[in-house]
LUMSE-693723 format. One record per residue (C-alpha): residue number from 1; z, x, y. Coordinates in steps of 0.02 Angstrom, whole numbers, plus 50000, padded with zeros to 5 digits. Layout:
[node NUM, [Z, X, Y]]
...
! end
This chain:
[node 1, [54869, 55153, 53630]]
[node 2, [54936, 55234, 53790]]
[node 3, [55115, 55238, 53863]]
[node 4, [55080, 55066, 53934]]
[node 5, [55026, 54994, 53763]]
[node 6, [54841, 54967, 53819]]
[node 7, [54725, 54963, 53677]]
[node 8, [54571, 55070, 53677]]
[node 9, [54407, 54980, 53734]]
[node 10, [54287, 54937, 53591]]
[node 11, [54115, 54868, 53582]]
[node 12, [54167, 54720, 53455]]
[node 13, [54026, 54539, 53359]]
[node 14, [53889, 54428, 53375]]
[node 15, [53876, 54267, 53281]]
[node 16, [53745, 54147, 53275]]
[node 17, [53807, 53972, 53325]]
[node 18, [53719, 53811, 53343]]
[node 19, [53833, 53683, 53433]]
[node 20, [53834, 53508, 53373]]
[node 21, [53861, 53449, 53547]]
[node 22, [53905, 53518, 53723]]
[node 23, [54078, 53478, 53786]]
[node 24, [54082, 53368, 53934]]
[node 25, [54178, 53368, 54103]]
[node 26, [54189, 53484, 54254]]
[node 27, [54215, 53672, 54245]]
[node 28, [54314, 53732, 54391]]
[node 29, [54297, 53914, 54335]]
[node 30, [54117, 53923, 54285]]
[node 31, [53964, 53967, 54404]]
[node 32, [53845, 53991, 54268]]
[node 33, [53679, 54017, 54374]]
[node 34, [53731, 54039, 54555]]
[node 35, [53726, 54219, 54608]]
[node 36, [53725, 54283, 54429]]
[node 37, [53582, 54406, 54456]]
[node 38, [53678, 54468, 54619]]
[node 39, [53826, 54495, 54499]]
[node 40, [53746, 54601, 54373]]
[node 41, [53671, 54707, 54511]]
[node 42, [53841, 54725, 54592]]
[node 43, [53912, 54779, 54423]]
[node 44, [53783, 54916, 54421]]
[node 45, [53827, 54973, 54593]]
[node 46, [54006, 54964, 54549]]
[node 47, [53983, 55082, 54410]]
[node 48, [53886, 55208, 54510]]
[node 49, [54018, 55204, 54652]]
[node 50, [54159, 55231, 54533]]
[node 51, [54063, 55367, 54440]]
[node 52, [54037, 55454, 54609]]
[node 53, [54216, 55435, 54665]]
[node 54, [54273, 55512, 54504]]
[node 55, [54164, 55662, 54511]]
[node 56, [54220, 55685, 54697]]
[node 57, [54411, 55684, 54642]]
[node 58, [54374, 55822, 54504]]
[node 59, [54408, 55979, 54621]]
[node 60, [54562, 55903, 54690]]
[node 61, [54627, 55857, 54516]]
[node 62, [54590, 56023, 54447]]
[node 63, [54707, 56107, 54575]]
[node 64, [54858, 56000, 54530]]
[node 65, [54979, 56069, 54416]]
[node 66, [55129, 55972, 54337]]
[node 67, [55297, 56012, 54422]]
[node 68, [55442, 56050, 54301]]
[node 69, [55586, 55930, 54306]]
[node 70, [55711, 55968, 54451]]
[node 71, [55885, 56014, 54407]]
[node 72, [56007, 55875, 54469]]
[node 73, [56061, 55970, 54632]]
[node 74, [55878, 55969, 54691]]
[node 75, [55842, 55794, 54640]]
[node 76, [55878, 55715, 54811]]
[node 77, [55775, 55843, 54893]]
[node 78, [55625, 55811, 54773]]
[node 79, [55631, 55632, 54837]]
[node 80, [55564, 55675, 55005]]
[node 81, [55393, 55617, 55050]]
[node 82, [55341, 55784, 55114]]
[node 83, [55379, 55869, 54948]]
[node 84, [55318, 55730, 54826]]
[node 85, [55173, 55769, 54705]]
[node 86, [55005, 55700, 54773]]
[node 87, [54963, 55533, 54689]]
[node 88, [54832, 55531, 54551]]
[node 89, [54697, 55425, 54635]]
[node 90, [54636, 55369, 54469]]
[node 91, [54804, 55292, 54398]]
[node 92, [54824, 55162, 54533]]
[node 93, [55006, 55170, 54483]]
[node 94, [55164, 55144, 54586]]
[node 95, [55361, 55131, 54548]]
[node 96, [55422, 54998, 54667]]
[node 97, [55586, 55009, 54596]]
[node 98, [55676, 55139, 54488]]
[node 99, [55636, 55114, 54303]]
[node 100, [55495, 54991, 54354]]
[node 101, [55307, 55041, 54348]]
[node 102, [55165, 54942, 54425]]
[node 103, [54991, 54978, 54371]]
[node 104, [54818, 54908, 54422]]
[node 105, [54693, 54917, 54281]]
[node 106, [54509, 54900, 54284]]
[node 107, [54372, 54886, 54149]]
[node 108, [54195, 54872, 54201]]
[node 109, [54052, 54873, 54065]]
[node 110, [53860, 54851, 54116]]
[node 111, [53752, 54829, 53960]]
[node 112, [53557, 54817, 53937]]
[node 113, [53513, 54746, 53763]]
[node 114, [53347, 54736, 53679]]
[node 115, [53305, 54632, 53523]]
[node 116, [53153, 54644, 53416]]
[node 117, [53207, 54513, 53279]]
[node 118, [53117, 54487, 53110]]
[node 119, [52973, 54380, 53181]]
[node 120, [52955, 54196, 53183]]
[node 121, [53079, 54096, 53073]]
[node 122, [53009, 54005, 52915]]
[node 123, [53055, 53821, 52898]]
[node 124, [52990, 53722, 52758]]
[node 125, [52857, 53845, 52728]]
[node 126, [52799, 53849, 52903]]
[node 127, [52816, 53984, 53037]]
[node 128, [52922, 53902, 53198]]
[node 129, [52858, 53997, 53348]]
[node 130, [52998, 54080, 53436]]
[node 131, [53033, 54224, 53562]]
[node 132, [53084, 54370, 53446]]
[node 133, [53054, 54507, 53558]]
[node 134, [53159, 54521, 53712]]
[node 135, [53287, 54598, 53826]]
[node 136, [53435, 54543, 53923]]
[node 137, [53582, 54613, 54022]]
[node 138, [53764, 54577, 54023]]
[node 139, [53913, 54630, 54141]]
[node 140, [54097, 54613, 54102]]
[node 141, [54226, 54650, 54233]]
[node 142, [54407, 54648, 54207]]
[node 143, [54541, 54670, 54338]]
[node 144, [54733, 54675, 54285]]
[node 145, [54899, 54708, 54354]]
[node 146, [55042, 54771, 54229]]
[node 147, [55221, 54787, 54259]]
[node 148, [55333, 54879, 54128]]
[node 149, [55519, 54935, 54122]]
[node 150, [55633, 54987, 53973]]
[node 151, [55648, 54806, 53912]]
[node 152, [55506, 54709, 53983]]
[node 153, [55316, 54724, 54003]]
[node 154, [55191, 54589, 54067]]
[node 155, [55006, 54583, 54109]]
[node 156, [54897, 54473, 54203]]
[node 157, [54711, 54502, 54178]]
[node 158, [54564, 54420, 54269]]
[node 159, [54387, 54430, 54190]]
[node 160, [54207, 54388, 54259]]
[node 161, [54065, 54389, 54129]]
[node 162, [53886, 54373, 54180]]
[node 163, [53730, 54374, 54064]]
[node 164, [53546, 54365, 54127]]
[node 165, [53377, 54364, 54050]]
[node 166, [53418, 54256, 53887]]
[node 167, [53273, 54175, 53794]]
[node 168, [53262, 53991, 53805]]
[node 169, [53171, 53978, 53641]]
[node 170, [53229, 54128, 53556]]
[node 171, [53294, 54196, 53394]]
[node 172, [53431, 54321, 53360]]
[node 173, [53567, 54387, 53474]]
[node 174, [53505, 54314, 53642]]
[node 175, [53468, 54153, 53565]]
[node 176, [53647, 54126, 53499]]
[node 177, [53712, 54147, 53680]]
[node 178, [53591, 54022, 53737]]
[node 179, [53644, 53897, 53598]]
[node 180, [53821, 53907, 53656]]
[node 181, [53774, 53889, 53844]]
[node 182, [53597, 53827, 53872]]
[node 183, [53546, 53922, 54026]]
[node 184, [53457, 54087, 54035]]
[node 185, [53578, 54162, 54169]]
[node 186, [53770, 54127, 54144]]
[node 187, [53922, 54170, 54234]]
[node 188, [54103, 54129, 54216]]
[node 189, [54265, 54187, 54291]]
[node 190, [54428, 54162, 54196]]
[node 191, [54607, 54220, 54142]]
[node 192, [54580, 54334, 53997]]
[node 193, [54766, 54388, 53974]]
[node 194, [54928, 54325, 54035]]
[node 195, [55074, 54375, 53931]]
[node 196, [55261, 54436, 53938]]
[node 197, [55346, 54553, 53807]]
[node 198, [55527, 54587, 53792]]
[node 199, [55603, 54720, 53700]]
[node 200, [55782, 54762, 53641]]
[node 201, [55818, 54913, 53536]]
[node 202, [55667, 54901, 53401]]
[node 203, [55645, 54716, 53410]]
[node 204, [55515, 54636, 53518]]
[node 205, [55464, 54453, 53564]]
[node 206, [55309, 54399, 53662]]
[node 207, [55214, 54248, 53721]]
[node 208, [55055, 54201, 53828]]
[node 209, [54881, 54234, 53815]]
[node 210, [54850, 54399, 53730]]
[node 211, [54750, 54506, 53609]]
[node 212, [54776, 54520, 53423]]
[node 213, [54693, 54626, 53285]]
[node 214, [54739, 54595, 53103]]
[node 215, [54784, 54755, 53017]]
[node 216, [54816, 54852, 53166]]
[node 217, [55006, 54843, 53167]]
[node 218, [55114, 54994, 53130]]
[node 219, [54993, 55105, 53222]]
[node 220, [54946, 55269, 53139]]
[node 221, [54982, 55434, 53211]]
[node 222, [54863, 55546, 53114]]
[node 223, [54692, 55547, 53212]]
[node 224, [54588, 55506, 53051]]
[node 225, [54706, 55375, 52997]]
[node 226, [54702, 55303, 53164]]
[node 227, [54515, 55289, 53165]]
[node 228, [54511, 55219, 52995]]
[node 229, [54644, 55085, 53047]]
[node 230, [54550, 55036, 53205]]
[node 231, [54373, 55046, 53144]]
[node 232, [54379, 55018, 52954]]
[node 233, [54526, 54896, 52931]]
[node 234, [54569, 54802, 53100]]
[node 235, [54479, 54639, 53150]]
[node 236, [54401, 54600, 52982]]
[node 237, [54488, 54432, 52984]]
[node 238, [54568, 54410, 53170]]
[node 239, [54492, 54499, 53321]]
[node 240, [54451, 54489, 53500]]
[node 241, [54264, 54497, 53497]]
[node 242, [54266, 54621, 53637]]
[node 243, [54087, 54670, 53590]]
[node 244, [54017, 54515, 53668]]
[node 245, [54011, 54482, 53854]]
[node 246, [54159, 54355, 53851]]
[node 247, [54275, 54403, 53705]]
[node 248, [54411, 54311, 53633]]
[node 249, [54598, 54293, 53667]]
[node 250, [54740, 54196, 53587]]
[node 251, [54874, 54083, 53668]]
[node 252, [55036, 54094, 53564]]
[node 253, [55174, 54218, 53526]]
[node 254, [55224, 54371, 53426]]
[node 255, [55388, 54443, 53366]]
[node 256, [55435, 54591, 53266]]
[node 257, [55534, 54748, 53222]]
[node 258, [55460, 54921, 53256]]
[node 259, [55530, 55088, 53201]]
[node 260, [55466, 55260, 53163]]
[node 261, [55424, 55218, 52983]]
[node 262, [55401, 55029, 52977]]
[node 263, [55342, 54875, 53075]]
[node 264, [55374, 54704, 53028]]
[node 265, [55277, 54577, 53132]]
[node 266, [55234, 54392, 53141]]
[node 267, [55130, 54281, 53256]]
[node 268, [55060, 54110, 53286]]
[node 269, [54909, 54069, 53395]]
[node 270, [54773, 53958, 53452]]
[node 271, [54611, 54052, 53496]]
[node 272, [54521, 54029, 53658]]
[node 273, [54337, 53983, 53693]]
[node 274, [54231, 54139, 53714]]
[node 275, [54127, 54259, 53604]]
[node 276, [53954, 54198, 53637]]
[node 277, [54023, 54051, 53733]]
[node 278, [54023, 54125, 53916]]
[node 279, [54167, 54031, 53987]]
[node 280, [54335, 54093, 53894]]
[node 281, [54466, 53989, 53993]]
[node 282, [54498, 53843, 53887]]
[node 283, [54604, 53837, 53717]]
[node 284, [54538, 53776, 53551]]
[node 285, [54692, 53679, 53516]]
[node 286, [54624, 53606, 53349]]
[node 287, [54628, 53779, 53268]]
[node 288, [54791, 53866, 53223]]
[node 289, [54816, 54032, 53147]]
[node 290, [54979, 54111, 53101]]
[node 291, [55039, 54254, 52990]]
[node 292, [55159, 54391, 52950]]
[node 293, [55140, 54572, 52898]]
[node 294, [55242, 54717, 52840]]
[node 295, [55173, 54886, 52895]]
[node 296, [55219, 55051, 52822]]
[node 297, [55179, 55192, 52952]]
[node 298, [55121, 55377, 52924]]
[node 299, [55293, 55446, 52953]]
[node 300, [55439, 55516, 52852]]
[node 301, [55387, 55542, 52662]]
[node 302, [55235, 55441, 52696]]
[node 303, [55172, 55547, 52833]]
[node 304, [54990, 55546, 52771]]
[node 305, [54988, 55362, 52711]]
[node 306, [54962, 55196, 52795]]
[node 307, [54996, 55021, 52712]]
[node 308, [55007, 54840, 52747]]
[node 309, [55047, 54677, 52656]]
[node 310, [55005, 54532, 52741]]
[node 311, [54991, 54333, 52748]]
[node 312, [54886, 54233, 52862]]
[node 313, [54870, 54043, 52876]]
[node 314, [54717, 53964, 52957]]
[node 315, [54687, 53781, 53002]]
[node 316, [54534, 53689, 53080]]
[node 317, [54552, 53496, 53133]]
[node 318, [54399, 53495, 53251]]
[node 319, [54311, 53368, 53135]]
[node 320, [54150, 53472, 53138]]
[node 321, [54017, 53489, 53002]]
[node 322, [54064, 53645, 52904]]
[node 323, [53937, 53777, 52866]]
[node 324, [53923, 53804, 52667]]
[node 325, [53801, 53782, 52536]]
[node 326, [53814, 53595, 52489]]
[node 327, [53676, 53481, 52540]]
[node 328, [53672, 53425, 52711]]
[node 329, [53710, 53238, 52668]]
[node 330, [53870, 53298, 52576]]
[node 331, [53927, 53414, 52722]]
[node 332, [53902, 53265, 52845]]
[node 333, [54001, 53156, 52735]]
[node 334, [54149, 53278, 52722]]
[node 335, [54147, 53290, 52913]]
[node 336, [54321, 53265, 52993]]
[node 337, [54422, 53326, 52843]]
[node 338, [54522, 53470, 52875]]
[node 339, [54507, 53656, 52833]]
[node 340, [54667, 53743, 52768]]
[node 341, [54654, 53929, 52714]]
[node 342, [54795, 54040, 52656]]
[node 343, [54758, 54233, 52637]]
[node 344, [54861, 54361, 52552]]
[node 345, [54808, 54538, 52587]]
[node 346, [54851, 54720, 52550]]
[node 347, [54778, 54880, 52637]]
[node 348, [54810, 55056, 52612]]
[node 349, [54742, 55221, 52689]]
[node 350, [54783, 55402, 52640]]
[node 351, [54729, 55578, 52708]]
[node 352, [54748, 55740, 52599]]
[node 353, [54719, 55919, 52675]]
[node 354, [54598, 55999, 52548]]
[node 355, [54516, 56169, 52567]]
[node 356, [54447, 56185, 52747]]
[node 357, [54466, 56009, 52794]]
[node 358, [54538, 55833, 52761]]
[node 359, [54493, 55705, 52628]]
[node 360, [54528, 55520, 52649]]
[node 361, [54540, 55363, 52547]]
[node 362, [54545, 55179, 52605]]
[node 363, [54566, 55016, 52503]]
[node 364, [54591, 54843, 52551]]
[node 365, [54600, 54674, 52450]]
[node 366, [54609, 54492, 52507]]
[node 367, [54634, 54332, 52411]]
[node 368, [54616, 54159, 52477]]
[node 369, [54663, 53980, 52423]]
[node 370, [54673, 53812, 52510]]
[node 371, [54575, 53658, 52557]]
[node 372, [54390, 53655, 52620]]
[node 373, [54347, 53489, 52677]]
[node 374, [54390, 53398, 52515]]
[node 375, [54346, 53550, 52410]]
[node 376, [54467, 53667, 52328]]
[node 377, [54450, 53831, 52410]]
[node 378, [54469, 54004, 52321]]
[node 379, [54400, 54174, 52369]]
[node 380, [54416, 54356, 52373]]
[node 381, [54363, 54516, 52466]]
[node 382, [54390, 54706, 52438]]
[node 383, [54331, 54865, 52490]]
[node 384, [54352, 55051, 52445]]
[node 385, [54299, 55193, 52559]]
[node 386, [54322, 55387, 52552]]
[node 387, [54275, 55537, 52655]]
[node 388, [54301, 55714, 52692]]
[node 389, [54295, 55806, 52861]]
[node 390, [54267, 55992, 52890]]
[node 391, [54382, 56053, 53019]]
[node 392, [54313, 56230, 53050]]
[node 393, [54128, 56194, 53044]]
[node 394, [54020, 56158, 53195]]
[node 395, [54028, 55969, 53256]]
[node 396, [54173, 55944, 53126]]
[node 397, [54062, 55832, 53008]]
[node 398, [54148, 55687, 52934]]
[node 399, [54053, 55613, 52781]]
[node 400, [54114, 55441, 52710]]
[node 401, [54045, 55322, 52584]]
[node 402, [54103, 55157, 52517]]
[node 403, [54075, 54977, 52460]]
[node 404, [54137, 54815, 52541]]
[node 405, [54112, 54652, 52447]]
[node 406, [54173, 54470, 52464]]
[node 407, [54144, 54319, 52357]]
[node 408, [54008, 54177, 52369]]
[node 409, [53996, 54011, 52301]]
[node 410, [53896, 54001, 52131]]
[node 411, [53883, 53807, 52118]]
[node 412, [53844, 53695, 52278]]
[node 413, [53873, 53538, 52172]]
[node 414, [54056, 53560, 52102]]
[node 415, [54227, 53534, 52180]]
[node 416, [54251, 53722, 52219]]
[node 417, [54228, 53815, 52380]]
[node 418, [54212, 54000, 52324]]
[node 419, [54142, 54081, 52483]]
[node 420, [54257, 54202, 52570]]
[node 421, [54306, 54137, 52741]]
[node 422, [54323, 54275, 52881]]
[node 423, [54434, 54159, 53002]]
[node 424, [54410, 54233, 53174]]
[node 425, [54351, 54416, 53157]]
[node 426, [54265, 54543, 53264]]
[node 427, [54127, 54549, 53132]]
[node 428, [54014, 54673, 53236]]
[node 429, [54137, 54806, 53188]]
[node 430, [54058, 54804, 53013]]
[node 431, [53891, 54733, 53054]]
[node 432, [53829, 54811, 53202]]
[node 433, [53653, 54744, 53181]]
[node 434, [53732, 54571, 53163]]
[node 435, [53619, 54477, 53049]]
[node 436, [53755, 54460, 52920]]
[node 437, [53948, 54457, 52905]]
[node 438, [54068, 54495, 52751]]
[node 439, [54040, 54316, 52684]]
[node 440, [53953, 54317, 52517]]
[node 441, [53900, 54496, 52555]]
[node 442, [53899, 54666, 52465]]
[node 443, [53886, 54818, 52575]]
[node 444, [53860, 54997, 52496]]
[node 445, [53851, 55120, 52639]]
[node 446, [53848, 55306, 52685]]
[node 447, [53924, 55364, 52851]]
[node 448, [53913, 55525, 52952]]
[node 449, [54026, 55561, 53109]]
[node 450, [53992, 55717, 53210]]
[node 451, [54074, 55792, 53374]]
[node 452, [53943, 55926, 53429]]
[node 453, [54024, 55935, 53596]]
[node 454, [54192, 55896, 53663]]
[node 455, [54119, 55746, 53769]]
[node 456, [53987, 55682, 53628]]
[node 457, [54016, 55592, 53469]]
[node 458, [53882, 55534, 53355]]
[node 459, [53889, 55406, 53210]]
[node 460, [53753, 55377, 53086]]
[node 461, [53753, 55233, 52947]]
[node 462, [53650, 55183, 52810]]
[node 463, [53687, 55009, 52722]]
[node 464, [53624, 54933, 52566]]
[node 465, [53649, 54747, 52590]]
[node 466, [53640, 54609, 52465]]
[node 467, [53732, 54442, 52423]]
[node 468, [53853, 54419, 52280]]
[node 469, [53787, 54248, 52237]]
[node 470, [53592, 54191, 52257]]
[node 471, [53647, 54000, 52249]]
[node 472, [53754, 54026, 52409]]
[node 473, [53694, 54066, 52590]]
[node 474, [53670, 54222, 52706]]
[node 475, [53805, 54201, 52839]]
[node 476, [53817, 54259, 53016]]
[node 477, [53952, 54222, 53144]]
[node 478, [54130, 54279, 53208]]
[node 479, [54212, 54109, 53201]]
[node 480, [54238, 53967, 53329]]
[node 481, [54180, 53979, 53498]]
[node 482, [54229, 53815, 53564]]
[node 483, [54283, 53638, 53524]]
[node 484, [54097, 53593, 53469]]
[node 485, [54032, 53757, 53378]]
[node 486, [54091, 53777, 53203]]
[node 487, [54070, 53973, 53222]]
[node 488, [53973, 54023, 53065]]
[node 489, [53777, 53988, 53026]]
[node 490, [53705, 54005, 52854]]
[node 491, [53529, 54020, 52788]]
[node 492, [53462, 54000, 52613]]
[node 493, [53430, 54156, 52508]]
[node 494, [53274, 54090, 52422]]
[node 495, [53354, 54131, 52254]]
[node 496, [53356, 54315, 52296]]
[node 497, [53495, 54441, 52312]]
[node 498, [53428, 54589, 52405]]
[node 499, [53454, 54568, 52597]]
[node 500, [53395, 54725, 52686]]
[node 501, [53423, 54919, 52701]]
[node 502, [53497, 54954, 52875]]
[node 503, [53507, 55111, 52968]]
[node 504, [53591, 55126, 53147]]
[node 505, [53666, 55267, 53247]]
[node 506, [53787, 55267, 53396]]
[node 507, [53802, 55407, 53531]]
[node 508, [53952, 55405, 53635]]
[node 509, [53952, 55521, 53785]]
[node 510, [54113, 55535, 53895]]
[node 511, [54079, 55655, 54037]]
[node 512, [54238, 55600, 54133]]
[node 513, [54406, 55529, 54075]]
[node 514, [54363, 55365, 54152]]
[node 515, [54179, 55354, 54126]]
[node 516, [54083, 55332, 53958]]
[node 517, [53906, 55292, 53902]]
[node 518, [53857, 55215, 53737]]
[node 519, [53685, 55216, 53664]]
[node 520, [53647, 55105, 53497]]
[node 521, [53501, 55088, 53403]]
[node 522, [53481, 54989, 53234]]
[node 523, [53333, 54969, 53115]]
[node 524, [53328, 54852, 52959]]
[node 525, [53207, 54857, 52827]]
[node 526, [53200, 54674, 52771]]
[node 527, [53203, 54637, 52587]]
[node 528, [53176, 54487, 52480]]
[node 529, [53294, 54359, 52571]]
[node 530, [53247, 54415, 52747]]
[node 531, [53059, 54411, 52700]]
[node 532, [53074, 54232, 52637]]
[node 533, [53165, 54191, 52804]]
[node 534, [53048, 54268, 52936]]
[node 535, [52864, 54309, 52967]]
[node 536, [52904, 54498, 52990]]
[node 537, [52984, 54619, 52872]]
[node 538, [53074, 54733, 52998]]
[node 539, [53202, 54710, 53142]]
[node 540, [53264, 54815, 53278]]
[node 541, [53413, 54801, 53394]]
[node 542, [53488, 54916, 53518]]
[node 543, [53588, 54938, 53683]]
[node 544, [53633, 55060, 53812]]
[node 545, [53799, 55031, 53911]]
[node 546, [53904, 55104, 54042]]
[node 547, [54097, 55088, 54037]]
[node 548, [54215, 55126, 54187]]
[node 549, [54404, 55109, 54137]]
[node 550, [54566, 55160, 54223]]
! end
């Protein structure tokens, strides 16, 4: 995070949802089809204009040097406009009153995506013709105003989201957007964030519409620990779905205590619409999520270690048919009964200098209990990862490996529900070709991260994917997107365990501080489960995006 507390921009998940019904009533914020193609084009023009403007400012910025602090006797003279330092044209920041800073913030992302799914789905032994090979484009514009002084910080952020070119009879990612909002071109404008945060000494209290990531509190200082915290631990259970073209926010409040060595925090929220639903304005008031965490920071005698103990509560009273491995009549009969899940968790990460580099180890575990629409819920998840980064070798290669596993249900006919429930995650963080998620999943992976140039980073992953219980389902999704969409889909395994072998690569290029390009490609070699679900055996997914941020 920067001095303003702004979180880095991530490309966070895709879930596949089939709504039981569309909500009724007018939508004053949503203009799904009108001018949408023009908005996509204007987003591209905005990116080009900002990039050119940034390039044009480089010579001027290169000549600006930081002026040392003036002694008290010269302070008044330094306040004269003629002697003031020229403003940075990119910070869009002023100080209207002594000690109060005001900053205009902009995030613009334009992305083109291609989908080559696994062929047509097989339903009751017959192929169901679908569009499985298609492309679509999405644009997300965020404009915010942030105020901050010593004891107060507030942010109001507007967002405009547009998607065009979706398939109307498709399968895969584009079809999931269409299932939530059944138009091939979509647009909505809404309030993405609007919050106020108060600070006193080391205590803080905040409320409003805001972002929240689980396992991200007690922010790490060590660069490798920070990457592990934000990329391998955070958002497994609660996240903002920033990867999608709408995202998710949370309406509620937070409070806590933050010092150099520890952070104690608590929260209570209701999620907003969003994710694969284009309009993120409304609140899902029938879902409540709350929790508390004790976070040990990498400082003092724990300067190379990060840890967290956490508790999360999730309840869903929307009265929808839940997705699980029971027969459909049993699930319909249980419709309307509540879901209440309690989750206890522990995470830890450690780095250790060894030889010419740095080793790292990461572990996490979660246990769940509660009620699942009349069933006794009990489930688990864990992960163990290790890596080593060479500091003095070209591209500073970082090699990592690990296993992530979560429970499934072995008996659809008993009174127990044993499938781990992810609540409201950004599942794309851990399933970047998102035909799966953590639920009833076992993921053994290898990972390589390279930095061959100061402006280029490359990440390559290989995953061996399987299920823990063949009597359960293969789950996809990132949680609730509206009042009418449960948020998770499931497909039968066919009695098999092997899901797929997956490889994917992400290339990040940042030629300027405020401009970045991401290129992603993933290829899946479908195994027994995917071969039983689709007419094809392999799938491809990729995107290219440009991001302007200041």
